[in-house]
N, C-alpha and C positions, 0 to 999 in steps of 0.2 A: 252269291252278290246274279242280281240278274238287270241288263238292262231290255229297256220295252221304251213303247216308243213315248213321245212326252204327248201329255193332253195336255187341255186347258186348267182342268183341275189338280194338275201340279204347280200351279204358278206361284202359289203360296207357298211350297215347300222350295220351290227353285230360289225362288226369291228369302228366304229363310236361310238359304244357304251362301246367297252374295253376302246377302248382310253379314254374314258370318263370317267371310273373307275379305270384309273388308277392313279397314284403309290399308292393309296388308299387301295384298293382293288386286286388290281393284280400284280405283278413285272412288271418291263419292258419286261425282257425277257423272259417270259412268251406268248410275244405276236407271235412270229413265230410259236410257238406250234398249239395256236392258230390258227393263219395260214392256216398252213397246216391241221388241223383239216375241218376247214371249205372248205375247196376244197374237201375235202371227210368225210362227217364226220361218225366216229365208230357206232355211235349210231342212236337212234331215237331221231331228234334233230329239236324243234318248232320255231318260232319264235310267235311274240306276238306282237299283233298291240293296236292300240288306235280308236276312234273313227272314226278316220280321215284313217283312216289303215295304219298310219304311227308306222314302228316299234318302240317298245319302250324296248325290251327286246328279250333274247333266252336263251333257255335253253332246257338240253335232258335227254334222258337216257337208260340204258340196261340193261339188264336181263340177264345172269348164268344161262340159266334152270338149267344145272347138278347141280352149287353149290345152287341154289333157293335163290340167291343174286343180286339185285338190286343196279345199282349205276345212281347216278345223274350226271350228264354231265355238265360242262360250262354255268351257269346259271350267269345271270346278268340284271339289267335291268339299262335304259340309266340314269345316274345320277339325269336329272330334275326331274324322274320320283318317285326319291326313296320314298319312307312311302308313300304311297298313294294307294297302295294294287296292284301294279303288280305280285311283289315277291312273294304276298302270293295265288295270283292266279296264276301262275305259275307252285307253288310248289305245291297245293292242285290237280291241273290238270294233274302234273305228277303221284302224291302218287294215285291217282284214276284213271290211266290206270295200274300201275305197279298191286294194288289191285284188279281188275278186270282182269288182264293174268291170274292169280292165281298161276305164277310161283316165285314169290318171298315167300320166312319167312322176308327177311333182306332190308333192303336200308341203304346204305353205300352214303360218301359223303367225302370229301375232301375241305377245304373251311376257312378261315383264320378267326382270332380273333375277326376281324370287324362284323363279318355273324352269330356266332358260335352260337349266342345268338336270333338272330331269328328263326335258326332252331331247337334249345332245346324249344322254343316254341310248336313247332309240334309234341318232342316228343323226339328227336335226340337224342343223350347223348353222349360225349366227351369219345372216348377212346384212344386217344393219342396226344399230343401236339409235335411237332419240330420247334423250336423254329428257325427264320430267317429263313424257309424253300423256301419260294417264294425269299424272298428280306430282306434285313436287315431293321428289325421290323415287319417284314408283316411274322408271325405264320402259321404253316401251323396244323389246328385242323382236325382228323381223326372221323367221328361222325358214329353215326348207330343208323337205327329204328328198334325196331320187328315188322312185321307186322303184326296181328291177326285179327279172323272175328270182335269181337266189335272195334276194331281202324279202320277197311276199312268201317264197317257201320255209325262210326262215322263222316268221311270223306267224306262219300257219304251223308249225310246231313247236311254238311257247302257251 
């Protein structure tokens, strides 16, 4: 697998990944926001390719230097590639880049109850839960991770 910068040519592949994860992981009403985002991403955004150069995931992050907070944005893996290490690959790559920047002390994410456990394995903690925030039965979990030198060093060894 390899991550590379997103280009507009990847839009259809990313939308197919989104559609394959709806309604379990994304609300149908979120699609227009994702379409708008893909037209002009407001963060560092990547696609993940498999060995055949097929796009199997997409994800990004941005850093607010002034507040020293990074946020993960629009991360997803093609449904048929779940539980094969693609999500871990993308998350660790993004966290490494954030660590290397030296510009963030904390990382935040909004996710659902279906993926909160995945992020907890990496040290994220739940800060708030809003039921039915994305769609009926699809709750928003606001989570955060404190970045410090020991965490970033361990991450570099994965």
